[in-house]
C-alpha positions in Angstrom: -34.4 1.6 62.9 -36.4 -0.7 65.1 -36.6 -4.4 64.4 -39.5 -5.8 62.4 -42.6 -6.8 64.2 -43.3 -9.6 61.8 -41.6 -11.6 59.1 -44.9 -11.7 57.2 -47.9 -9.4 57.7 -51.0 -10.4 55.7 -53.7 -7.8 55.1 -57.0 -9.5 54.9 -58.2 -12.8 56.3 -60.3 -14.2 53.4 -59.5 -17.5 51.7 -56.2 -16.1 50.3 -55.2 -14.2 53.3 -55.9 -16.6 56.1 -54.3 -19.5 54.1 -51.2 -17.4 53.4 -50.9 -16.5 57.1 -51.2 -20.1 58.3 -48.8 -21.4 55.7 -46.2 -18.7 56.5 -46.5 -19.6 60.2 -46.0 -23.3 59.4 -42.8 -22.4 57.6 -41.4 -20.8 60.7 -42.1 -17.2 59.9 -43.4 -14.8 62.6 -46.8 -14.0 61.1 -49.6 -11.5 61.7 -52.9 -11.0 59.9 -54.9 -7.8 59.7 -58.7 -8.2 59.5 -61.4 -5.7 60.3 -64.4 -8.1 60.4 -65.6 -9.5 63.7 -64.9 -12.9 62.3 -62.2 -14.4 60.0 -62.8 -15.9 56.6 -63.5 -12.8 54.5 -66.4 -12.5 52.1 -66.4 -16.1 51.2 -67.0 -17.6 54.6 -69.1 -14.8 56.1 -71.4 -13.6 53.3 -70.4 -15.4 50.1 -69.5 -18.9 49.2 -70.4 -20.7 52.4 -73.8 -19.1 53.4 -75.0 -19.1 49.8 -74.3 -22.8 49.5 -76.1 -23.4 52.8 -79.2 -21.7 51.3 -78.8 -23.5 47.9 -78.6 -26.9 49.6 -81.6 -26.3 51.8 -83.7 -24.7 49.1 -82.9 -27.6 46.8 -84.4 -30.1 49.2 -87.5 -27.9 49.5 -87.8 -27.6 45.8 -87.5 -31.4 45.3 -90.4 -31.8 47.7 -92.5 -29.2 46.1 -91.9 -30.0 42.4 -92.8 -33.7 42.7 -89.3 -35.1 42.4 -89.6 -36.9 45.7 -93.0 -38.2 44.8 -91.5 -39.8 41.7 -89.2 -41.8 44.0 -92.1 -43.0 46.2 -91.6 -40.3 48.9 -94.9 -38.5 49.6 -94.4 -35.3 51.6 -96.2 -32.0 52.2 -93.5 -29.5 52.6 -93.8 -26.4 54.8 -91.2 -23.6 54.6 -89.6 -22.5 57.8 -87.4 -19.6 56.5 -86.2 -18.6 60.0 -84.8 -22.1 60.6 -83.3 -22.2 57.1 -81.5 -18.9 57.8 -80.5 -20.3 61.2 -78.7 -23.3 59.8 -76.9 -21.0 57.4 -75.7 -18.8 60.2 -74.6 -21.8 62.2 -72.5 -23.1 59.3 -70.8 -19.7 59.1 -70.2 -19.5 62.8 -68.6 -23.0 62.9 -66.3 -22.4 60.0 -65.1 -18.9 60.9 -64.5 -20.1 64.4 -62.4 -22.9 63.0 -60.1 -20.4 61.3 -59.7 -18.6 64.5 -58.7 -21.9 66.1 -56.2 -22.5 63.3 -54.7 -19.1 63.9 -54.1 -19.9 67.5 -52.8 -23.3 66.8 -50.2 -22.0 64.3 -49.4 -18.9 66.4 -50.7 -16.3 63.8 -51.5 -13.0 65.5 -54.8 -11.5 64.5 -54.6 -7.7 64.3 -58.2 -6.4 64.4 -58.8 -3.3 62.4 -58.1 -1.7 59.0 -54.6 -1.4 57.7 -53.2 1.6 55.8 -49.6 1.9 54.5 -47.4 4.6 56.0 -44.3 3.4 54.1 -43.2 0.4 52.0 -42.7 -1.8 55.1 -45.0 -0.3 57.7 -48.8 -0.1 58.1 -51.0 1.5 60.6 -53.7 -0.6 62.2 -55.8 1.5 64.6 -53.4 3.0 67.1 -50.7 0.5 66.3 -47.9 1.0 63.8 -46.6 -2.4 62.5 -43.4 -3.0 60.5 -42.9 -6.2 58.5 -40.2 -7.7 56.3 -42.9 -8.9 53.9 -46.4 -7.6 53.5 -49.1 -9.6 51.6 -52.1 -7.7 50.3 -55.1 -10.0 50.3 -57.9 -7.6 50.8 -60.4 -9.3 48.4 -63.2 -7.6 46.5 -66.6 -6.0 47.0 -69.8 -5.5 45.0 -69.7 -3.3 41.9 -72.5 -0.7 42.3 -74.9 0.1 39.6 -74.6 3.8 38.8 -77.6 5.7 40.1 -79.0 2.8 42.1 -78.9 2.9 45.9 -78.5 -0.4 47.7 -80.6 -0.1 50.9 -80.3 -3.8 51.8 -84.1 -3.9 52.2 -85.7 -3.6 48.8 -82.6 -3.2 46.7 -79.9 -5.6 47.9 -76.5 -6.9 47.0 -75.4 -10.5 47.5 -75.1 -10.0 51.2 -78.6 -8.6 51.5 -80.0 -11.3 49.3 -79.0 -13.9 51.9 -80.8 -12.1 54.6 -84.2 -11.5 53.1 -86.7 -12.0 56.0 -89.4 -13.3 53.7 -89.8 -14.8 50.2 -90.3 -11.9 47.8 -93.3 -12.1 45.4 -91.1 -10.9 42.5 -87.3 -10.8 42.7 -85.5 -9.0 39.8 -81.9 -10.0 39.5 -79.6 -7.5 37.6 -76.8 -9.6 36.1 -76.8 -13.1 34.8 -73.5 -14.2 36.2 -72.7 -16.8 38.8 -73.9 -14.9 41.9 -77.2 -13.8 40.3 -78.1 -17.2 39.1 -77.3 -18.9 42.4 -79.2 -16.5 44.6 -82.0 -16.2 42.0 -82.3 -20.0 42.1 -82.6 -20.0 45.9 -85.5 -17.6 46.0 -87.2 -19.2 42.9 -87.2 -22.5 44.7 -88.7 -21.0 47.8 -91.6 -19.6 45.8 -90.6 -16.2 44.3 -91.1 -15.2 40.7 -87.6 -14.4 39.5 -86.6 -12.3 36.5 -83.0 -12.1 35.5 -81.9 -9.0 33.5 -78.7 -9.4 31.6 -76.9 -6.8 29.4 -75.3 -9.4 27.2 -77.1 -11.7 24.8 -76.5 -14.8 27.0 -76.0 -15.6 30.7 -72.7 -16.7 32.3 -70.1 -14.6 30.5 -66.8 -16.4 30.1 -68.3 -19.9 30.1 -68.4 -22.1 27.0 -71.0 -21.0 24.5 -72.8 -24.3 24.3 -72.9 -24.5 28.1 -74.3 -21.0 28.4 -77.2 -21.8 26.0 -78.0 -25.1 27.6 -77.9 -23.6 31.1 -80.3 -20.9 30.0 -82.7 -23.5 28.6 -82.6 -25.6 31.8 -83.1 -22.7 34.1 -85.9 -21.4 32.0 -87.6 -24.8 32.3 -87.3 -24.5 36.1 -89.1 -21.2 36.1 -86.5 -18.4 35.9 -87.4 -15.7 33.4 -84.6 -14.0 31.4 -84.4 -10.6 29.7 -81.2 -10.8 27.7 -79.6 -8.0 25.7 -81.3 -5.7 28.2 -80.0 -2.9 30.3 -81.4 -1.4 33.5 -81.6 2.4 33.2 -83.1 3.2 36.6 -84.5 1.8 39.8 -86.9 3.7 42.0 -88.1 2.6 45.4 -91.4 3.6 47.0 -92.3 1.9 50.3 -91.5 -1.7 50.0 -91.7 -1.9 46.2 -89.3 -1.1 43.4 -89.8 -0.1 39.8 -87.1 -0.8 37.3 -86.8 0.9 33.9 -85.2 -1.3 31.3 -84.5 -1.0 27.6 -82.8 -3.1 24.9 -79.0 -3.0 25.2 -78.7 -1.7 21.7 -81.3 1.0 22.3 -85.0 1.1 21.9 -88.3 1.5 23.7 -88.2 1.4 27.5 -90.4 -0.6 29.7 -90.9 -0.9 33.5 -90.8 -3.9 35.8 -92.4 -4.0 39.3 -90.5 -5.9 41.9 -90.7 -6.7 45.6 -86.9 -7.0 45.8 -84.0 -6.2 43.4 -80.6 -8.0 43.6 -77.7 -6.0 42.0 -75.1 -8.6 41.0 -73.1 -7.1 38.1 -69.7 -8.0 39.3 -67.0 -7.3 41.9 -64.1 -4.8 42.2 -60.8 -5.1 44.1 -60.7 -3.7 47.6 -57.8 -1.2 47.6 -59.5 2.0 48.9 -58.2 3.0 52.2 -54.9 1.1 51.9 -52.9 4.2 51.0 -51.0 2.3 48.4 -49.3 5.5 47.2 -47.4 5.8 50.5 -45.9 2.4 49.8 -45.0 3.3 46.2 -47.8 1.3 44.7 -50.6 2.0 42.2 -53.3 0.1 40.5 -54.1 -0.6 36.9 -57.2 0.6 34.9 -59.2 -2.2 36.5 -58.2 -1.3 40.0 -56.0 -4.3 40.4 -52.4 -4.5 41.7 -50.1 -5.9 39.1 -47.8 -8.7 40.2 -45.2 -11.0 38.6 -45.3 -14.8 38.4 -44.2 -15.1 42.0 -46.9 -12.7 43.3 -44.4 -9.8 43.9 -45.6 -6.3 43.3 -43.4 -3.5 41.9 -42.2 -2.7 45.4 -39.7 -5.2 47.0 -41.2 -6.9 50.1 -44.8 -6.3 49.1 -46.8 -9.1 47.6 -50.4 -9.5 46.5 -52.9 -12.3 45.9 -56.5 -13.1 45.3 -59.2 -10.7 44.1 -56.9 -7.6 44.2 -54.7 -9.1 41.4 -55.5 -10.0 37.8 -57.3 -13.3 37.2 -60.7 -14.8 38.1 -62.2 -13.7 41.5 -62.5 -17.2 43.0 -61.9 -18.4 46.5 -59.9 -21.5 45.5 -57.6 -19.4 43.2 -56.9 -17.2 46.2 -56.3 -20.2 48.5 -53.7 -21.7 46.1 -52.1 -18.3 45.7 -52.0 -17.9 49.5 -50.0 -21.1 49.8 -47.7 -20.2 46.9 -46.9 -16.7 48.1 -46.0 -17.9 51.6 -43.7 -20.5 50.2 -42.1 -18.0 47.9 -41.5 -15.6 50.8 -39.9 -18.5 52.7 -37.5 -19.1 49.8 -39.3 -22.1 48.4 -40.9 -22.5 45.0 -44.6 -21.7 45.2 -46.5 -21.7 41.9 -50.1 -21.7 40.7 -51.1 -22.9 37.2 -53.6 -20.2 36.3 -54.6 -22.1 33.1 -56.2 -24.8 35.2 -58.6 -23.1 37.6 -62.1 -24.6 37.6 -65.2 -22.5 37.8 -68.5 -23.7 39.3 -72.1 -22.5 39.4 -74.0 -24.2 42.2 -77.4 -24.1 40.6 -79.3 -27.4 40.0 -77.9 -29.0 38.0 -74.4 -27.5 38.7 -72.4 -26.0 35.9 -68.6 -26.3 35.8 -65.7 -25.8 33.6 -61.9 -25.8 33.5 -59.5 -24.6 30.8 -60.4 -23.2 27.5 -63.9 -22.8 26.1 -64.5 -24.4 22.6 -64.5 -20.9 21.1 -61.2 -19.9 22.7 -59.6 -23.2 21.8 -60.6 -22.9 18.2 -58.9 -19.5 18.0 -55.6 -21.2 18.9 -55.9 -24.0 16.4 -57.7 -27.1 15.3 -59.5 -29.0 18.0 -61.4 -32.2 18.6 -64.6 -32.2 20.7 -66.4 -35.0 22.4 -69.8 -34.8 24.2 -71.8 -37.1 26.3 -75.4 -36.4 27.6 -76.1 -37.0 31.2 -79.4 -38.6 30.1 -77.3 -41.6 29.0 -75.4 -41.8 32.3 -76.7 -44.7 34.4 -76.3 -42.9 37.8 -77.9 -39.7 36.5 -80.7 -41.8 35.1 -81.5 -43.6 38.3 -81.3 -40.4 40.3 -83.8 -38.7 38.0 -81.1 -36.1 36.9 -81.3 -36.2 33.1 -80.3 -32.6 32.3 -76.9 -31.6 31.1 -73.8 -33.0 29.3 -70.0 -33.3 29.5 -67.8 -31.8 26.8 -64.1 -32.5 26.4 -62.1 -30.3 24.1 -58.7 -31.5 22.9 -55.9 -30.4 20.6 -56.5 -32.1 17.2 -52.8 -32.9 16.7 -51.5 -33.8 20.2 -54.8 -34.9 21.8 -53.9 -32.9 24.9 -57.0 -31.8 26.8 -57.6 -28.1 26.5 -60.9 -27.7 28.4 -63.7 -29.7 30.0 -67.2 -28.3 30.6 -70.1 -30.0 32.2 -73.7 -29.5 33.4 -74.6 -32.2 35.9 -76.0 -32.5 39.4 -72.5 -32.9 40.8 -70.5 -31.0 38.2 -68.6 -29.1 40.8 -67.2 -32.3 42.1 -66.7 -34.0 38.7 -64.6 -31.1 37.4 -61.8 -31.8 39.9 -60.9 -34.9 37.9 -60.6 -32.9 34.7 -58.5 -30.2 36.4 -56.1 -32.8 37.8 -55.8 -34.5 34.4 -55.1 -31.2 32.7 -52.6 -30.2 35.4 -50.5 -33.2 34.4 -50.9 -32.8 30.6 -53.4 -35.6 30.1 -54.7 -36.5 26.6 -58.3 -37.4 26.0 -57.1 -41.0 25.5 -55.6 -40.9 29.0 -59.0 -40.1 30.5 -60.8 -42.5 28.2 -58.6 -45.4 29.3 -58.7 -44.6 33.0 -61.0 -47.0 34.8 -64.0 -45.2 36.4 -66.2 -46.7 39.1 -69.6 -47.7 38.0 -72.2 -46.4 38.3 -71.0 -42.8 38.9 -71.7 -39.4 37.3 -67.9 -39.2 36.5 -68.2 -41.9 33.9 -69.7 -39.1 31.7 -66.3 -37.5 31.6 -64.8 -40.8 30.5 -67.5 -41.2 27.8 -67.0 -37.7 26.5 -63.2 -38.4 26.3 -64.0 -41.6 24.4 -66.1 -39.6 22.0 -63.1 -37.4 21.3 -61.0 -40.4 20.5 -63.8 -41.7 18.1 -64.6 -44.7 20.3 -67.8 -43.9 22.1 -69.6 -46.8 23.7 -72.9 -45.6 25.2 -73.9 -43.0 22.5 
């Protein structure tokens, strides 16, 4: 049989795939990466994490100008929305970052195979007209939007997260189907820019999987900002006529139906693994009931030489999880010891304020045993106070016997940055006392984590 074309072939160039390819090349392995998009970076860089944060950041400035926050600080402005320019800076950020990955591929001698990959055997894939054989194949094909049965996404009136980033004008009324991270972030963007936004959520609270107290407080804060919520409600139909949509909704538990008129509808009920078209069966692979590829602790699939990471495997669908798995799988292929602690993966919602958490929720922690909980309100944090950012709190959850930190949850303007400290502390088995007795710079938002930890130990100072 012919020699291998590559030591490692990565299928997919998203956060997990491109990182795996670069790390494998750094370790001296001949590496190729298959990607069908015109640019590298996957959903995250092209139509997900990065462009949404560009719009969130820009719309946040606009909202602060409109809602009087700048006026409170002695800055009088009369804002005018230039949506085309706002979209332009989003596209520019994407172009620079995706181009940066292409540069890194060239720098590390990673070959980009442009096209779709399909297995023809356990060690061979077809990419366009080219048959490629590799010693190791890493499946990192990411995920795509879960459709709502019976609802057609036309990317004009009914959009998914990609279409919601491209709306050419501010809709009069945007209905968001799904109260998860994506729905709240993109709903916040258009609410800030002037749209009426209604979020329809099947469950009785937003942000499934987050700490219960954080979910309730987040709902309260976002309502105060102007988002409307219809909880415990299901969408039974969406009809489009011209440039308008009519949604039929009813209580999740059953009951009388009602209709909602909208100028735009965002479907954001979740994501599903991208495995269609891979011809996994020809490699001897199958998926579980959730469409995921099962792996062991080292990211090996059931077929020797085939590995999988990111959104196509069990676990949270997060870019940073995929990145860490990309590094770990490359090191494992190279004979090193790559590992990811899946118990310490932070989650962030980039609304204003931001919402973040790592580890167990209070509910999950209590199911495992007795816990101690400490809370500190951002209203009492000196930096948040001077910045006019009073909303939110930090919660630290620790084991009642060992004092080891089990989870940290926070709502704060910079919660996404603050949570890194908590994740690092938990990675190394910190106790609440360890955090409480670590000197924090003053005045910073992160002092709130210290204060919450001090509350766990029973020695709070500022509350």
